[in-house]
TORMI-219709 format. One record per residue: y, x negated, z negated of N, C-alpha, C in turn. Coordinates in Angstrom, 3 decimals. Layout:
<sites>
SITE       n_y       n_x       n_z      ca_y      ca_x      ca_z       c_y       c_x       c_z
SITE         Y         X         Z         Y         X         Z         Y         X         Z
...
</sites>
This chain:
<sites>
SITE       n_y       n_x       n_z      ca_y      ca_x      ca_z       c_y       c_x       c_z
SITE    -1.118    -0.742    -0.029     0.104    -0.030    -0.086     1.379    -0.919    -0.064
SITE     1.188    -2.142    -0.266     2.302    -2.942    -0.234     3.165    -2.730     0.986
SITE     2.473    -2.823     2.084     3.118    -2.998     3.541     3.922    -1.674     3.645
SITE     3.365    -0.510     3.241     4.061     0.744     3.431     5.555     0.848     2.490
SITE     5.431     0.145     1.411     6.725     0.010     0.516     7.616    -0.644     1.189
SITE     7.457    -1.568     2.060     8.351    -2.470     2.811     8.711    -1.769     4.131
SITE     8.001    -0.621     4.544     8.477    -0.126     5.896     9.673     0.666     5.666
SITE    10.572     0.584     6.683    11.810     1.208     6.599    11.670     2.598     7.367
SITE    11.785     3.650     6.601    11.392     4.928     7.213    12.449     5.421     8.149
SITE    13.505     4.752     8.209    14.674     5.157     9.231    14.124     4.592    10.672
SITE    13.229     3.724    10.694    12.653     3.275    11.993    11.860     4.491    12.605
SITE    11.265     5.339    11.834    10.642     6.549    12.326    11.557     7.550    13.085
SITE    12.722     7.587    12.432    13.997     8.462    13.072    14.160     7.868    14.468
SITE    14.448     6.434    14.288    14.953     5.796    15.574    13.710     6.104    16.761
SITE    12.486     5.859    16.247    11.497     5.931    17.123    11.514     7.288    17.825
SITE    11.630     8.280    16.865    11.647     9.751    17.431    12.792     9.814    18.431
SITE    13.788     9.439    18.212    14.984     9.550    19.145    14.799     8.846    20.398
SITE    14.245     7.696    20.305    13.903     7.060    21.502    12.826     7.682    22.436
SITE    11.791     8.364    21.627    10.967     9.106    22.502    11.408    10.271    23.099
SITE    12.474    11.030    22.549    13.159    12.202    22.908    14.112    11.739    24.117
SITE    14.970    10.732    23.937    16.090    10.423    24.922    15.608     9.499    25.964
SITE    14.628     8.559    25.574    14.293     7.609    26.603    15.385     6.798    27.164
SITE    16.427     6.550    26.151    17.523     5.715    26.346    18.225     5.219    25.283
SITE    18.330     4.044    25.151    18.864     3.540    23.674    20.122     3.981    23.523
SITE    21.152     4.100    24.316    22.545     4.573    23.904    22.536     5.964    23.478
SITE    21.818     6.885    24.335    21.713     8.307    24.011    20.897     8.499    22.652
SITE    19.764     7.641    22.484    19.154     7.655    21.048    19.945     7.317    19.928
SITE    20.793     6.381    20.166    21.784     5.889    19.106    22.728     7.131    18.709
SITE    23.227     7.688    19.808    24.246     8.726    19.683    23.518     9.936    19.003
SITE    22.283    10.134    19.395    21.495    11.388    18.759    21.455    11.203    17.143
SITE    21.162     9.995    16.572    21.147     9.737    15.251    22.281     9.300    14.590
SITE    23.378     9.181    15.155    24.664     8.702    14.706    24.838     7.375    14.375
SITE    24.322     6.413    15.134    24.426     5.016    14.925    24.888     4.500    16.339
SITE    25.222     3.143    16.145    25.692     2.327    17.521    24.669     1.842    18.254
SITE    24.969     1.539    19.535    23.887     1.213    20.304    23.267    -0.150    20.007
SITE    23.963    -1.017    19.424    23.465    -2.409    18.930    22.465    -2.154    17.817
SITE    22.729    -1.237    16.895    21.903    -0.872    15.727    20.598    -0.283    16.334
SITE    20.602     0.651    17.283    19.574     1.196    17.864    18.589     0.132    18.515
SITE    19.267    -0.821    19.219    18.629    -1.981    19.823    17.802    -2.883    18.792
SITE    18.581    -2.990    17.702    17.912    -3.709    16.650    16.605    -3.123    15.938
SITE    16.827    -1.636    15.925    15.683    -0.897    15.265    14.488    -0.936    16.277
SITE    14.817    -0.976    17.556    13.677    -1.124    18.444    13.078    -2.368    18.340
SITE    13.879    -3.468    18.310    13.258    -4.755    18.271    12.328    -4.889    16.859
SITE    12.798    -4.328    15.789    12.119    -4.300    14.678    10.723    -3.528    14.648
SITE    10.810    -2.254    15.624     9.749    -1.479    15.787     8.681    -2.284    16.680
SITE     9.157    -3.111    17.609     8.372    -3.764    18.538     7.591    -4.938    17.754
SITE     8.335    -5.594    16.806     7.707    -6.783    16.033     6.628    -5.936    15.021
SITE     7.010    -4.834    14.424     6.064    -4.265    13.668     4.788    -3.829    14.180
SITE     4.851    -3.298    15.405     3.796    -2.904    16.016     2.971    -3.775    17.102
SITE     3.825    -4.872    17.295     3.202    -5.877    18.206     3.059    -5.474    19.629
SITE     4.049    -4.547    20.217     3.963    -3.949    21.420     5.378    -3.689    22.032
SITE     5.629    -3.618    23.102     6.923    -3.427    23.739     7.529    -2.022    23.268
SITE     6.443    -1.105    23.205     6.722     0.359    22.858     7.453     1.227    23.981
SITE     8.484     0.518    24.494     9.300     1.164    25.619     9.581     0.073    26.617
SITE     9.262     0.392    27.904     9.844    -0.680    28.975    10.900     0.028    29.936
SITE    11.797    -0.796    30.317    12.867    -0.277    31.193    12.248     0.041    32.499
SITE    12.671     1.144    33.138    12.606     1.343    34.461    13.703     1.710    35.252
SITE    13.725     1.819    36.457    15.068     2.272    37.069    15.636     3.695    36.704
SITE    14.776     4.407    36.075    15.401     5.822    35.768    15.473     6.079    34.202
SITE    14.606     5.524    33.503    14.479     5.548    31.966    13.804     4.578    31.331
SITE    13.708     4.530    29.963    12.873     3.667    29.202    11.526     4.459    29.216
SITE    10.402     3.931    29.711     9.169     4.628    29.668     8.288     4.152    28.345
SITE     7.578     4.936    27.598     6.867     4.677    26.547     5.614     3.953    26.927
SITE     5.111     2.899    26.210     3.861     2.279    26.635     2.734     3.009    26.197
SITE     1.482     2.621    26.428     0.352     3.476    26.009     0.475     3.350    24.462
SITE     0.740     2.267    23.910     0.720     2.074    22.432     1.742     3.233    21.783
SITE     2.866     3.353    22.321     3.736     4.204    21.812     3.459     5.782    21.918
SITE     2.526     5.950    22.888     1.845     7.320    22.973     0.815     7.723    22.392
SITE     0.162     6.757    21.526    -0.949     6.874    20.873    -0.803     7.823    19.834
SITE    -1.665     8.656    19.506    -1.550     9.329    18.208    -1.449     8.570    17.095
SITE    -0.612     8.986    16.231    -0.493     8.191    14.932    -1.892     8.315    14.239
SITE    -2.687     7.188    14.035    -4.045     7.251    13.503    -4.160     6.321    12.524
SITE    -5.569     6.021    12.243    -6.131     5.223    11.161    -5.568     3.880    11.273
SITE    -5.121     3.362    12.326    -4.664     1.969    12.311    -3.196     1.815    11.782
SITE    -2.406     2.876    11.664    -0.999     2.703    11.237    -0.841     1.987    10.084
SITE    -1.527     2.316     8.853    -1.315     1.568     7.724    -1.687     0.162     7.936
SITE    -2.770    -0.128     8.694    -3.128    -1.521     8.998    -2.024    -2.324     9.644
SITE    -1.481    -1.573    10.668    -0.442    -2.349    11.508     0.779    -2.669    10.565
SITE     1.074    -1.827     9.705     2.122    -2.348     8.876     1.860    -3.232     7.700
SITE     0.612    -3.160     7.324     0.199    -4.409     6.391     0.014    -5.676     7.184
SITE    -0.295    -5.733     8.482    -0.607    -6.815     9.221     0.365    -6.817    10.354
SITE     1.683    -7.058    10.452     2.467    -6.821    11.648     2.236    -7.839    12.715
SITE     1.792    -9.113    12.305     1.161   -10.093    13.243     0.188    -9.786    13.993
SITE    -0.796    -8.978    13.557    -1.888    -8.572    14.335    -1.401    -7.560    15.406
SITE    -2.077    -7.469    16.470    -1.828    -6.365    17.398    -3.128    -5.815    18.124
SITE    -2.887    -4.651    18.644    -3.943    -4.031    19.383    -4.537    -4.612    20.447
SITE    -5.605    -4.680    20.708    -6.260    -5.181    22.084    -5.483    -4.610    23.268
SITE    -5.089    -5.467    24.100    -4.549    -4.896    25.378    -2.912    -4.666    25.203
SITE    -2.410    -4.887    23.968    -0.953    -4.808    23.819    -0.404    -6.177    24.033
SITE     0.935    -6.309    24.120     1.428    -7.571    24.283     2.765    -7.644    23.405
SITE     2.951    -8.748    22.951     3.852    -9.212    21.910     5.289    -9.486    22.683
SITE     6.457    -8.910    22.468     7.538    -9.185    23.316     7.984   -10.687    23.083
SITE     8.535   -11.281    24.099     8.982   -12.712    24.139    10.325   -12.721    23.458
</sites>
């Protein structure tokens, strides 16, 4: 449970806004923060889950397979072991 105590629940709000808006600026506006703060939240989410979560396309940010996965049994594991990553996911450079 130690990892969950360190997890910033505001990141869930940021993730939800990014899923809904598919745009960092609009997601930031949706939750009432600046674009740089939303970009930082996305970078923290990427580090936490060891995946890009969203990739930029010509029309919008598309969620990766990992971002679309149902929240399941590995969620607490991924919080406790942020450097570990799911098979097939890639760590942002």
